[in-house]
C-alpha positions as CSV (number, residue, x, y, z in Angstrom):
1,M,-45.6,-14.0,-0.3
2,E,-43.8,-17.2,-1.5
3,N,-45.3,-16.7,-5.0
4,E,-44.3,-13.0,-5.3
5,T,-41.8,-12.4,-8.1
6,L,-38.6,-10.4,-7.5
7,A,-39.8,-7.8,-9.9
8,G,-43.0,-7.5,-7.8
9,I,-41.2,-6.7,-4.5
10,Y,-38.4,-4.7,-6.1
11,G,-37.8,-1.5,-4.0
12,S,-40.8,-2.2,-1.8
13,M,-38.9,-1.4,1.4
14,I,-37.2,1.9,0.2
15,F,-38.6,5.4,0.4
16,N,-37.6,6.1,-3.2
17,D,-38.5,8.6,-5.8
18,S,-41.7,7.0,-6.8
19,V,-42.9,6.7,-3.2
20,M,-42.0,10.3,-2.6
21,R,-43.8,11.4,-5.7
22,E,-46.9,9.5,-4.6
23,R,-46.9,10.6,-0.9
24,L,-45.6,14.2,-1.0
25,P,-47.3,17.4,-2.1
26,K,-46.0,18.3,-5.5
27,A,-44.3,21.5,-4.2
28,I,-42.5,19.5,-1.5
29,Y,-41.4,16.8,-3.9
30,N,-40.1,19.4,-6.3
31,A,-38.2,21.1,-3.5
32,W,-36.6,17.8,-2.5
33,Q,-35.7,16.9,-6.1
34,S,-34.2,20.4,-6.6
35,A,-32.1,20.0,-3.4
36,V,-30.8,16.6,-4.7
37,L,-30.1,17.7,-8.3
38,N,-28.8,21.3,-7.6
39,H,-27.2,20.8,-4.2
40,E,-29.6,23.2,-2.5
41,T,-30.5,23.2,1.2
42,L,-33.9,21.9,2.2
43,S,-36.0,24.2,4.4
44,R,-37.2,23.0,7.9
45,S,-40.8,23.2,6.8
46,T,-40.1,21.0,3.8
47,A,-38.2,18.5,6.0
48,D,-41.2,18.4,8.4
49,V,-43.6,17.3,5.6
50,I,-41.1,14.7,4.3
51,A,-40.6,13.4,7.8
52,N,-44.3,12.9,8.4
53,A,-44.7,11.1,5.0
54,M,-41.7,9.0,5.7
55,K,-43.0,8.0,9.1
56,D,-46.4,7.0,7.8
57,W,-44.9,5.0,5.0
58,A,-42.4,3.2,7.4
59,I,-45.2,2.3,9.8
60,S,-47.2,0.9,6.9
61,K,-44.2,-1.4,6.3
62,G,-44.2,-2.5,10.0
63,A,-41.6,-0.1,11.3
64,T,-41.7,0.7,15.0
65,H,-38.4,2.6,15.4
66,Y,-36.2,4.8,13.3
67,S,-32.4,5.0,13.2
68,H,-29.8,7.4,11.8
69,W,-27.6,5.0,9.9
70,F,-24.0,6.0,9.3
71,I,-20.5,4.7,8.4
72,P,-18.0,5.8,11.1
73,M,-14.3,5.4,10.4
74,T,-14.4,1.8,11.6
75,G,-15.6,1.1,8.1
76,K,-18.7,-0.7,9.5
77,T,-22.1,0.8,9.8
78,A,-23.5,2.1,13.0
79,E,-27.1,2.6,14.2
80,K,-29.1,3.6,17.3
81,H,-32.9,2.9,17.4
82,D,-35.4,5.4,18.6
83,S,-39.1,4.7,18.9
84,F,-41.8,6.6,17.0
85,L,-43.8,6.5,20.2
86,S,-44.1,9.7,22.1
87,Q,-46.2,10.4,25.3
88,T,-48.7,13.3,25.4
89,S,-49.4,15.4,28.5
90,D,-52.6,13.4,29.2
91,G,-50.8,10.0,29.2
92,R,-51.6,8.9,25.7
93,V,-49.0,7.8,23.2
94,I,-48.8,9.0,19.6
95,M,-46.5,8.0,16.7
96,E,-44.3,11.1,16.1
97,F,-41.4,11.9,13.8
98,S,-40.5,15.5,12.9
99,G,-38.3,17.2,10.5
100,K,-35.9,17.8,13.4
101,N,-35.7,14.1,14.0
102,L,-35.1,13.5,10.3
103,V,-32.4,16.1,9.7
104,K,-30.4,15.8,12.9
105,G,-29.3,13.1,15.4
106,E,-26.8,13.1,18.3
107,P,-24.9,9.9,18.8
108,D,-22.0,9.7,21.3
109,A,-19.0,10.8,19.2
110,S,-16.5,9.9,21.9
111,S,-17.1,6.1,21.4
112,F,-16.1,6.1,17.7
113,P,-12.5,6.4,16.3
114,S,-11.6,10.1,15.9
115,G,-7.9,10.0,15.5
116,G,-7.5,12.8,18.0
117,L,-10.2,15.1,16.6
118,R,-12.2,14.6,19.8
119,A,-11.1,14.0,23.3
120,T,-12.9,11.3,25.3
121,F,-14.8,13.9,27.4
122,E,-16.0,15.7,24.3
123,A,-18.9,13.5,23.5
124,R,-21.2,15.4,21.3
125,G,-21.5,14.5,17.6
126,Y,-24.1,15.0,15.0
127,T,-25.7,12.8,12.3
128,A,-27.2,14.8,9.4
129,W,-29.7,13.4,6.9
130,D,-28.3,12.6,3.5
131,C,-31.3,13.4,1.4
132,T,-29.6,12.0,-1.8
133,S,-29.7,8.4,-0.5
134,P,-33.1,6.8,0.1
135,A,-34.3,5.7,3.5
136,F,-35.3,2.1,3.9
137,V,-37.1,-0.3,6.3
138,R,-35.3,-3.4,7.5
139,N,-36.1,-5.6,10.5
140,K,-39.0,-3.2,11.4
141,I,-36.6,-0.2,11.6
142,L,-36.7,2.9,9.4
143,Y,-33.0,3.5,8.5
144,I,-32.1,7.0,7.4
145,P,-28.7,7.3,5.7
146,T,-26.8,10.1,7.4
147,L,-23.4,11.9,7.6
148,F,-21.5,11.8,11.0
149,C,-19.6,14.8,12.1
150,S,-18.0,16.1,15.3
151,Y,-19.4,19.0,17.3
152,T,-16.8,21.2,15.8
153,G,-17.7,20.1,12.2
154,E,-15.0,17.6,11.3
155,S,-16.0,14.5,9.4
156,L,-16.0,11.4,11.5
157,D,-17.3,9.1,8.8
158,K,-16.9,7.8,5.2
159,K,-20.0,9.4,3.7
160,T,-19.1,13.1,4.3
161,P,-15.8,13.1,2.3
162,L,-17.4,10.9,-0.4
163,L,-20.2,13.5,-0.9
164,R,-17.6,16.3,-0.9
165,S,-15.5,14.5,-3.5
166,M,-18.6,14.0,-5.7
167,D,-19.3,17.7,-5.6
168,A,-15.6,18.4,-6.5
169,L,-15.8,16.0,-9.4
170,S,-19.0,17.4,-10.7
171,A,-17.8,21.0,-10.6
172,S,-14.6,20.2,-12.4
173,A,-16.2,17.9,-15.0
174,V,-18.9,20.4,-15.7
175,R,-16.3,23.1,-16.3
176,L,-14.5,20.8,-18.8
177,M,-17.7,19.8,-20.6
178,R,-18.7,23.4,-21.0
179,L,-15.3,24.2,-22.5
180,M,-16.1,21.5,-25.0
181,G,-19.4,23.1,-25.9
182,H,-21.8,21.3,-23.7
183,S,-23.5,24.4,-22.1
184,D,-26.5,22.3,-21.0
185,V,-24.6,20.1,-18.5
186,K,-25.3,21.1,-14.9
187,N,-24.1,18.0,-13.0
188,V,-21.8,15.1,-13.5
189,N,-21.9,12.0,-11.2
190,P,-19.6,9.1,-10.6
191,F,-21.4,5.8,-11.0
192,V,-20.2,2.7,-9.2
193,G,-20.8,-1.1,-9.4
194,S,-19.1,-3.1,-6.6
195,E,-18.5,-6.7,-7.3
196,Q,-18.5,-8.5,-3.9
197,E,-16.5,-11.7,-3.4
198,Y,-17.1,-13.8,-0.3
199,F,-16.7,-17.3,1.1
200,I,-19.6,-19.5,2.5
201,I,-18.8,-22.1,5.2
202,T,-20.9,-24.1,7.7
203,K,-21.7,-22.5,11.1
204,E,-20.6,-25.8,12.7
205,D,-17.1,-25.6,11.3
206,Y,-16.9,-21.9,12.0
207,D,-17.8,-22.4,15.7
208,K,-14.9,-24.8,16.1
209,R,-12.2,-22.4,14.8
210,P,-11.2,-19.6,17.3
211,D,-9.2,-17.9,14.6
212,L,-12.3,-17.6,12.3
213,I,-14.4,-16.3,15.2
214,F,-11.9,-13.7,16.4
215,T,-10.0,-12.7,13.3
216,G,-12.2,-13.7,10.3
217,R,-9.4,-15.8,8.8
218,T,-7.6,-19.1,9.5
219,L,-4.3,-18.3,11.2
220,I,-3.1,-21.9,10.7
221,G,-4.1,-24.7,8.3
222,V,-2.6,-27.1,5.7
223,P,-4.0,-26.7,2.2
224,A,-6.8,-29.1,1.3
225,V,-5.9,-32.2,-0.7
226,K,-7.8,-30.5,-3.6
227,G,-8.0,-26.7,-3.8
228,Q,-8.6,-24.7,-6.9
229,E,-5.9,-26.3,-9.1
230,M,-8.5,-28.2,-11.2
231,D,-10.2,-24.9,-12.2
232,D,-13.5,-26.6,-11.7
233,H,-15.2,-24.3,-9.3
234,Y,-15.2,-21.0,-11.2
235,F,-18.6,-20.6,-12.8
236,G,-19.3,-24.2,-11.8
237,S,-22.7,-25.6,-10.9
238,I,-24.0,-23.9,-7.7
239,N,-25.0,-26.5,-5.1
240,A,-28.5,-26.6,-3.6
241,R,-27.6,-25.1,-0.2
242,V,-25.7,-22.2,-1.7
243,T,-28.5,-21.7,-4.3
244,D,-31.0,-21.5,-1.4
245,F,-28.8,-18.9,0.3
246,M,-28.5,-16.8,-2.9
247,Q,-32.3,-16.9,-3.5
248,A,-32.9,-15.6,0.0
249,L,-30.3,-12.9,-0.6
250,N,-32.0,-11.9,-3.9
251,R,-35.3,-11.4,-2.1
252,K,-33.7,-9.2,0.6
253,F,-31.8,-7.2,-2.0
254,C,-34.8,-6.7,-4.2
255,E,-36.9,-5.3,-1.4
256,L,-34.1,-2.7,-0.8
257,G,-33.8,-1.8,-4.5
258,I,-30.4,-3.6,-4.8
259,S,-30.3,-5.3,-8.2
260,A,-28.4,-8.6,-8.3
261,K,-27.1,-8.5,-11.8
262,T,-24.7,-11.5,-11.5
263,E,-24.0,-14.3,-9.0
264,H,-21.7,-17.2,-9.5
265,N,-19.1,-19.5,-8.0
266,E,-15.6,-17.9,-7.9
267,A,-12.3,-19.6,-8.5
268,A,-11.7,-21.1,-5.0
269,P,-13.8,-23.8,-3.3
270,A,-16.6,-22.2,-1.2
271,Q,-16.0,-18.8,-2.8
272,H,-18.7,-16.9,-4.6
273,E,-19.4,-13.4,-6.1
274,F,-22.3,-11.0,-6.3
275,A,-22.4,-8.0,-8.7
276,P,-25.1,-5.3,-8.7
277,I,-26.3,-2.9,-11.3
278,F,-24.5,0.5,-11.2
279,S,-25.7,3.3,-9.0
280,I,-24.6,6.8,-8.2
281,A,-21.4,6.4,-6.0
282,N,-23.0,7.5,-2.8
283,I,-26.0,5.2,-3.1
284,A,-23.7,2.4,-4.4
285,T,-21.6,2.7,-1.3
286,D,-24.6,2.5,1.1
287,Q,-25.9,-0.5,-0.9
288,N,-22.6,-2.3,-0.7
289,H,-22.6,-2.0,3.1
290,L,-26.1,-3.4,3.1
291,V,-25.0,-6.2,0.9
292,M,-22.3,-7.2,3.3
293,E,-24.6,-7.0,6.3
294,I,-27.4,-8.9,4.6
295,M,-25.0,-11.6,3.4
296,Q,-23.9,-12.3,6.9
297,Q,-27.4,-12.2,8.4
298,V,-28.9,-14.5,5.8
299,A,-26.0,-16.9,6.0
300,L,-26.6,-17.3,9.8
301,E,-30.3,-17.9,9.2
302,K,-29.3,-20.8,6.9
303,G,-26.8,-22.3,9.3
304,L,-23.9,-20.9,7.3
305,V,-21.3,-18.2,7.9
306,C,-20.3,-15.6,5.2
307,L,-16.6,-14.7,5.4
308,L,-15.7,-11.3,4.1
309,H,-12.0,-11.4,5.1
310,E,-9.6,-10.7,2.2
311,K,-7.6,-13.9,2.8
312,P,-9.5,-16.4,5.0
313,F,-7.6,-19.4,3.6
314,D,-3.9,-19.8,2.7
315,G,-2.9,-21.1,-0.7
316,I,-6.1,-20.2,-2.6
317,N,-7.8,-17.1,-3.9
318,G,-8.6,-14.3,-1.5
319,S,-11.6,-12.1,-1.9
320,G,-11.7,-8.6,-3.4
321,K,-14.2,-6.0,-4.3
322,H,-13.9,-4.8,-7.8
323,N,-14.9,-1.2,-7.9
324,N,-16.3,-0.4,-11.3
325,W,-16.3,3.4,-11.8
326,S,-17.7,5.6,-14.5
327,I,-18.6,9.3,-14.9
328,V,-22.0,10.3,-16.3
329,S,-23.5,13.7,-17.0
330,D,-27.0,14.7,-16.1
331,N,-28.0,14.5,-19.7
332,G,-27.0,10.8,-19.7
333,V,-23.6,10.9,-21.4
334,N,-21.0,8.5,-20.1
335,L,-17.7,10.5,-20.3
336,L,-15.8,7.1,-20.5
337,E,-17.7,5.9,-23.6
338,P,-15.2,5.8,-26.5
339,G,-17.8,5.5,-29.3
340,R,-17.2,3.6,-32.5
341,E,-14.2,5.8,-33.4
342,P,-12.4,6.7,-30.1
343,A,-9.5,8.4,-32.0
344,E,-12.1,10.9,-33.4
345,N,-13.8,11.4,-30.0
346,I,-11.7,14.2,-28.6
347,E,-13.8,14.6,-25.5
348,F,-13.2,11.0,-24.6
349,A,-9.5,11.3,-25.3
350,L,-9.3,14.4,-23.0
351,V,-11.1,12.6,-20.2
352,M,-9.0,9.5,-20.5
353,S,-5.8,11.4,-20.6
354,G,-6.9,13.3,-17.5
355,I,-7.5,10.0,-15.7
356,I,-4.1,8.7,-16.8
357,R,-2.5,11.8,-15.3
358,A,-4.5,11.4,-12.1
359,V,-3.5,7.8,-11.6
360,D,0.1,8.5,-12.3
361,K,0.3,11.6,-10.1
362,Y,-1.6,10.1,-7.2
363,A,-0.9,6.4,-7.4
364,D,0.1,6.4,-3.7
365,L,-3.4,7.6,-2.8
366,L,-5.0,4.8,-4.7
367,R,-2.8,2.3,-2.8
368,F,-3.8,4.1,0.4
369,A,-7.5,3.6,-0.6
370,T,-6.9,-0.2,-0.5
371,A,-4.8,-0.2,2.7
372,S,-5.8,-2.7,5.3
373,Y,-4.1,-5.5,7.3
374,G,-6.2,-8.1,5.6
375,N,-5.7,-6.8,2.0
376,D,-1.9,-7.0,2.4
377,L,-2.4,-10.8,2.7
378,R,-4.3,-10.9,-0.6
379,L,-2.6,-8.5,-3.1
380,G,-0.1,-9.9,-5.6
381,S,-1.3,-13.4,-6.3
382,H,-4.3,-15.7,-7.1
383,E,-6.0,-13.1,-9.4
384,A,-5.5,-10.2,-7.0
385,P,-3.5,-7.4,-8.6
386,P,-0.1,-6.5,-7.3
387,A,0.7,-3.4,-5.2
388,I,2.3,-1.7,-8.2
389,I,-0.3,0.8,-9.6
390,S,-0.7,0.8,-13.3
391,V,-3.4,1.5,-15.9
392,Y,-4.6,-1.1,-18.5
393,L,-6.1,0.5,-21.6
394,G,-5.6,-2.2,-24.2
395,E,-3.8,-1.6,-27.5
396,T,-6.9,-0.2,-29.2
397,I,-7.6,2.6,-26.7
398,T,-3.9,3.2,-26.2
399,N,-3.4,3.7,-29.9
400,A,-6.6,5.8,-30.1
401,L,-5.2,8.3,-27.5
402,Y,-2.0,8.7,-29.5
403,D,-4.0,9.0,-32.7
404,A,-6.2,11.7,-31.2
405,C,-3.2,14.1,-31.0
406,S,-1.5,13.1,-34.2
407,S,-2.3,12.6,-37.9
408,E,-1.6,8.9,-37.8
409,R,-4.3,6.3,-37.6
410,H,-4.0,2.6,-36.5
411,N,-6.1,0.0,-38.2
412,R,-9.0,-0.8,-35.8
413,A,-11.3,-2.7,-38.0
414,R,-14.0,-4.6,-36.0
415,V,-14.1,-8.3,-36.6
416,K,-16.7,-11.0,-36.2
417,F,-16.1,-13.8,-33.7
418,D,-16.2,-17.2,-35.4
419,T,-16.6,-20.3,-33.3
420,G,-15.9,-22.6,-36.3
421,V,-19.4,-24.1,-35.9
422,A,-21.5,-23.3,-38.9
423,S,-24.9,-23.3,-37.1
424,I,-23.7,-20.8,-34.5
425,P,-24.4,-17.1,-35.3
426,R,-21.3,-14.8,-35.5
427,F,-21.1,-11.7,-33.4
428,T,-18.9,-8.7,-33.1
429,K,-15.7,-9.4,-31.2
430,D,-14.7,-6.9,-28.5
431,S,-11.8,-4.7,-29.5
432,E,-9.7,-5.9,-26.5
433,D,-9.2,-8.8,-24.2
434,R,-9.5,-8.4,-20.4
435,N,-6.5,-8.0,-18.2
436,R,-7.3,-9.8,-14.8
437,T,-3.9,-8.8,-13.3
438,S,-4.2,-5.0,-13.7
439,P,-5.1,-3.0,-10.6
440,F,-6.9,-0.3,-12.7
441,A,-8.2,-1.6,-16.0
442,F,-10.4,0.1,-18.6
443,T,-13.2,-2.3,-19.5
444,G,-15.1,-0.7,-22.4
445,N,-16.8,2.3,-20.8
446,K,-15.6,2.2,-17.2
447,F,-12.6,1.6,-15.1
448,E,-12.4,-1.5,-12.9
449,F,-10.3,-0.8,-9.7
450,R,-9.5,-4.4,-8.7
451,M,-7.4,-3.7,-5.6
452,V,-10.2,-3.0,-3.0
453,G,-10.5,-5.6,-0.3
454,S,-13.7,-7.6,0.2
455,S,-14.4,-6.3,3.7
456,Q,-13.5,-2.7,2.9
457,S,-15.9,0.2,2.4
458,V,-15.8,1.3,-1.3
459,A,-16.1,4.9,0.0
460,D,-12.3,5.3,0.3
461,A,-11.6,4.2,-3.2
462,N,-14.3,6.5,-4.7
463,I,-13.2,9.5,-2.6
464,I,-9.8,9.1,-4.1
465,L,-10.9,8.5,-7.7
466,N,-13.4,11.4,-7.6
467,T,-10.8,13.8,-6.2
468,I,-7.9,13.0,-8.4
469,A,-10.1,13.1,-11.5
470,A,-11.4,16.5,-10.4
471,D,-7.8,17.7,-10.1
472,S,-6.9,16.5,-13.6
473,F,-10.1,17.9,-15.2
474,D,-9.2,21.3,-13.6
475,Y,-5.7,20.9,-15.0
476,I,-7.0,20.3,-18.5
477,S,-9.5,23.2,-18.2
478,D,-6.7,25.5,-17.2
479,K,-4.7,24.5,-20.2
480,L,-7.6,25.0,-22.6
481,E,-8.5,28.3,-21.1
482,G,-4.9,29.3,-21.5
483,G,-5.1,28.8,-25.3
484,R,-3.8,25.2,-25.7
485,T,-5.7,22.9,-28.1
486,P,-7.2,19.6,-26.9
487,Q,-4.6,17.8,-29.0
488,E,-1.7,19.6,-27.4
489,V,-3.1,18.9,-23.9
490,I,-3.5,15.2,-24.7
491,S,0.0,15.0,-26.2
492,E,1.6,16.7,-23.2
493,I,-0.2,14.4,-20.7
494,L,0.8,11.3,-22.6
495,T,4.4,12.5,-22.8
496,N,4.6,13.1,-19.0
497,H,2.4,10.3,-17.7
498,S,2.3,7.4,-20.2
499,R,4.7,5.4,-17.8
500,I,1.6,4.4,-15.9
501,I,0.1,2.6,-18.9
502,F,0.9,-1.2,-18.9
503,N,-1.1,-3.7,-21.0
504,G,0.8,-6.8,-20.1
505,N,1.1,-9.4,-17.3
506,N,1.2,-7.5,-14.0
507,Y,2.3,-10.7,-12.2
508,S,5.6,-11.2,-14.1
509,E,9.0,-10.5,-12.7
510,E,9.8,-8.6,-15.8
511,W,7.0,-6.1,-15.0
512,R,8.3,-5.6,-11.5
513,E,11.7,-4.7,-12.9
514,E,10.2,-2.5,-15.6
515,A,8.0,-0.7,-13.2
516,S,11.0,0.0,-11.0
517,R,12.8,1.5,-14.0
518,R,9.8,3.6,-14.8
519,G,9.8,4.9,-11.2
520,L,6.3,3.7,-10.4
521,H,5.0,3.3,-6.9
522,N,5.3,-0.1,-5.3
523,I,4.0,0.3,-1.8
524,A,4.0,-3.3,-0.5
525,D,2.2,-2.9,2.8
526,S,-0.5,-0.8,4.4
527,V,1.8,0.8,7.0
528,D,3.7,2.6,4.2
529,A,0.5,3.2,2.3
530,V,-1.1,5.0,5.2
531,A,2.1,7.1,5.7
532,S,1.8,8.5,2.1
533,L,-1.5,10.1,3.1
534,L,0.4,13.0,4.8
535,D,2.6,13.7,1.8
536,E,2.4,17.5,1.1
537,K,1.0,17.1,-2.5
538,N,-1.8,14.9,-1.1
539,M,-2.7,17.3,1.7
540,L,-2.8,20.2,-0.8
541,L,-5.0,18.2,-3.1
542,F,-7.6,17.5,-0.5
543,E,-7.5,21.0,0.9
544,K,-8.0,22.5,-2.6
545,F,-11.2,20.5,-3.1
546,N,-12.4,20.7,0.4
547,V,-12.6,16.9,0.7
548,F,-10.5,16.6,3.8
549,S,-9.0,19.3,6.1
550,N,-5.4,18.6,7.3
551,A,-6.8,17.7,10.7
552,E,-9.2,15.2,9.1
553,L,-6.3,13.6,7.2
554,E,-4.1,13.4,10.3
555,A,-7.0,11.7,12.1
556,R,-7.4,9.1,9.4
557,Y,-3.7,8.5,9.5
558,E,-3.9,7.7,13.2
559,I,-7.1,5.7,12.9
560,M,-5.8,3.4,10.1
561,L,-2.5,2.8,11.9
562,E,-4.3,2.0,15.1
563,A,-6.6,-0.4,13.2
564,Y,-3.6,-2.2,11.7
565,I,-2.0,-2.5,15.2
566,K,-5.2,-3.7,16.8
567,T,-5.8,-6.3,14.1
568,A,-2.3,-7.7,14.3
569,N,-2.4,-7.7,18.1
570,V,-5.7,-9.7,18.2
571,E,-4.3,-12.2,15.7
572,A,-1.1,-12.7,17.6
573,K,-3.0,-13.2,20.9
574,C,-5.5,-15.6,19.2
575,L,-2.6,-17.6,17.6
576,Y,-0.9,-17.8,21.0
577,S,-4.1,-19.1,22.6
578,M,-4.6,-21.7,20.0
579,V,-1.0,-22.9,20.4
580,K,-0.9,-23.1,24.1
581,N,-4.5,-24.2,24.8
582,S,-5.2,-26.6,22.0
583,I,-2.4,-27.6,19.6
584,Y,0.3,-28.3,22.1
585,G,-1.9,-30.4,24.4
586,A,-3.3,-32.4,21.4
587,L,0.2,-33.0,20.1
588,M,1.3,-34.3,23.5
589,K,-1.6,-36.7,23.6
590,N,-0.8,-38.0,20.2
591,I,2.9,-38.4,21.2
592,A,1.8,-40.3,24.3
593,E,-0.4,-42.6,22.2
594,Y,2.6,-43.3,19.9
595,C,4.9,-43.9,22.9
596,N,2.4,-46.5,24.3
597,T,2.3,-48.2,20.8
598,A,6.1,-48.1,20.6
599,N,6.5,-49.7,24.0
600,G,4.1,-52.5,22.9
601,V,6.0,-53.1,19.7
602,S,9.3,-53.2,21.6
603,N,7.9,-55.8,24.0
604,V,7.1,-58.1,21.1
605,G,10.5,-57.4,19.5
606,I,9.4,-55.9,16.2
607,S,12.4,-53.6,15.7
608,I,11.7,-52.1,12.2
609,I,8.3,-50.8,13.2
610,G,9.8,-49.7,16.5
611,S,12.4,-47.6,14.8
612,R,9.8,-46.0,12.5
613,L,7.7,-45.1,15.5
614,E,10.6,-43.6,17.3
615,E,11.4,-41.5,14.3
616,R,7.8,-40.2,14.1
617,I,7.8,-39.6,17.9
618,N,11.1,-37.6,17.6
619,T,9.7,-35.6,14.7
620,M,6.6,-34.7,16.7
621,Y,8.5,-34.0,19.9
622,N,10.9,-31.6,18.1
623,L,8.0,-29.8,16.6
624,S,6.5,-29.4,20.0
625,E,9.7,-27.9,21.3
626,E,9.9,-25.5,18.4
627,L,6.3,-24.5,18.9
628,I,6.8,-23.6,22.5
629,D,9.9,-21.6,21.7
630,L,7.9,-19.6,19.2
631,A,5.1,-19.1,21.6
632,D,7.5,-17.7,24.1
633,E,9.1,-15.5,21.4
634,L,5.7,-14.2,20.5
635,T,4.9,-13.3,24.1
636,V,8.2,-11.4,24.5
637,A,7.5,-9.5,21.2
638,L,4.0,-8.5,22.3
639,D,5.4,-7.2,25.6
640,V,7.9,-5.1,23.7
641,S,5.1,-3.7,21.5
642,R,3.3,-2.4,24.6
643,T,6.3,-0.1,25.3
644,I,6.1,1.7,21.9
645,S,3.9,4.8,22.0
646,D,4.3,6.2,18.5
647,S,1.6,4.8,16.2
648,F,3.8,4.5,13.0
649,E,6.7,3.0,14.9
650,K,4.4,0.5,16.6
651,A,2.8,-0.5,13.4
652,C,6.2,-1.0,11.8
653,Y,7.2,-3.2,14.8
654,F,4.2,-5.5,14.3
655,R,4.8,-5.6,10.5
656,D,8.6,-6.3,10.8
657,N,8.7,-8.5,13.9
658,I,5.5,-9.9,15.2
659,L,4.1,-10.9,11.8
660,N,7.3,-12.7,11.1
661,I,7.0,-14.7,14.3
662,M,3.4,-15.5,13.5
663,E,4.3,-16.7,10.1
664,R,7.0,-19.0,11.5
665,T,4.5,-20.3,14.1
666,R,2.0,-21.0,11.4
667,R,4.4,-23.1,9.4
668,V,5.3,-25.2,12.5
669,C,1.6,-25.6,13.3
670,D,1.0,-26.7,9.7
671,D,3.8,-29.3,10.0
672,I,2.2,-30.5,13.2
673,E,-1.2,-30.8,11.5
674,G,0.5,-32.8,8.7
675,N,2.1,-35.2,11.2
676,M,-0.8,-35.5,13.7
677,D,-3.4,-38.2,13.6
678,D,-6.8,-36.7,12.5
679,E,-8.5,-37.9,15.7
680,F,-6.2,-35.8,17.8
681,Y,-6.2,-32.6,15.7
682,P,-8.4,-30.1,17.6
683,F,-9.8,-28.0,14.7
684,P,-11.7,-28.6,11.5
685,K,-9.2,-28.8,8.6
686,Y,-9.3,-27.0,5.3
687,T,-10.6,-30.1,3.6
688,D,-13.6,-30.0,6.0
689,I,-14.2,-26.3,5.9
690,L,-14.0,-25.7,2.2
691,F,-16.1,-28.7,1.2
692,D,-18.7,-29.1,4.0
693,V,-21.3,-26.9,2.4
694,R,-23.4,-29.4,0.5
């Protein structure tokens, strides 16, 4: 096993196309493939045959149980294990798994967030097999990707609306492609590659930090003596312990058909990144959830902890998840491929103009897709894009779009890159630089949505992207069917929506002022971002494409506000506990030590040292008083929050009041850390945590 290559084990633990082709009768395989490609319903008899083959294959891989694996609205995966063993009437046991077991499961729906869709006593929910995403074996369990819906049919998960949005995008894109003469196109799929950023720290340090244990981030902490200011960690040499971790990850990923395309050190100390090869959006979403789970599992096996919080450490980079999104037809054409002469590629120009319109019209929904308490702490600095939604195209593509609807042409001659070293081969230079500050950047043949938080499911971002693109493609098709030329449609869209295009520095104060003049959305926090979900235009959009019903939208509004409130509440209680149970007592011991020293100095008559000690003691004592006052203020504020029943009002109270108290408490705690002797400080410091993995 140790000598096996990654290529040799690739996909060995997934029930993929090649396994199904080998193990299923040809008619059954063809029926399954037709269901996947043409969105047809599988018959029960077909499901029975597939289930039996899936069971036999899983058992050959060591599986003893199966599980319907789904993504409830917690954003984390859920599973319940059922044994293949079944007892016969004569007392024997057999390994059994039917089409009914495959197609349908019944988890307790009352125990998952429903946002009011289900009352607590209404417990029945259904999981339904997603035959478009392959089953896999992990830890001796056969995992079957499924949808999760209530007894009355509402979506209680992330996958159901994602699949609906993919259907909507396909229908609208096919309609547009056929108007452009591509009568052979039957399906169009969004493809996604999710770059995953994360931190790796030692389990020993993690176990000594209650804030990391309970909240995933450090609620207090003075920046390390050295952070990322030397720019020496990004793409730096990967140390042996992290390399060992990454190699173990690659093996797990390969078994599950997840291709690790890139791995490297990120900008901050202890921060790293993994990037996979692109997959269809639904499968890419499932795989990204697996990536997060496996990272955390393997880290623990190595005596490490993988932190997926968006901002685990103050003062250095947070972690995001860059959602690379493209659109590909069933005949292999990437609709976002500009070609060598993008101004002459009218289909590309139409698609790009449609996406520009979509982002401008529904910028608030894209901000909603990245809304979370943790992501609010990350956005706007240290390579994370700001909350202002804009589109980066680069000058070449921007000019090409305008050229496509006019007779003018800009000079776009391709140039060779010259290093100035004679022996180094020259190569073609890319037409544009990259813009690392843009939230939604075109990067050659795809868009990179850089705002998604590292712990978030990419399902939400892709639901929004698919749906708003479908809306714009229908808009363009309506115009074309009404007699408008492609050039006229492109020109109209650029006239009405070019305000969303910005090719400059998104961090600059000038851009904030300019964005305000343009009337662009700048939704600074998740509370307001969630509220935008229920705007009339957004509800009409989702209803039109059958992605969300109004009831499902209202449920998500409540669930996300509740998640914000609960997260802030846990952090506030954790901070209070750290202050009262650890920091204050440690500070008092340090003060007492200094008082004893001061008394000794006074007895021998060394006045200068005595005055310096008194000054330090007074500083520390004043900080202790300020700390206790803030702890009391936090207690009162939490008591007030419990009296507020309206979710939006309560979330606003946490945002506007409790978070402010927590921030002031943090600054006092950090001042205390800076004044306290190391031997008395009760927690590992940033310097330890960020540099202990060796």
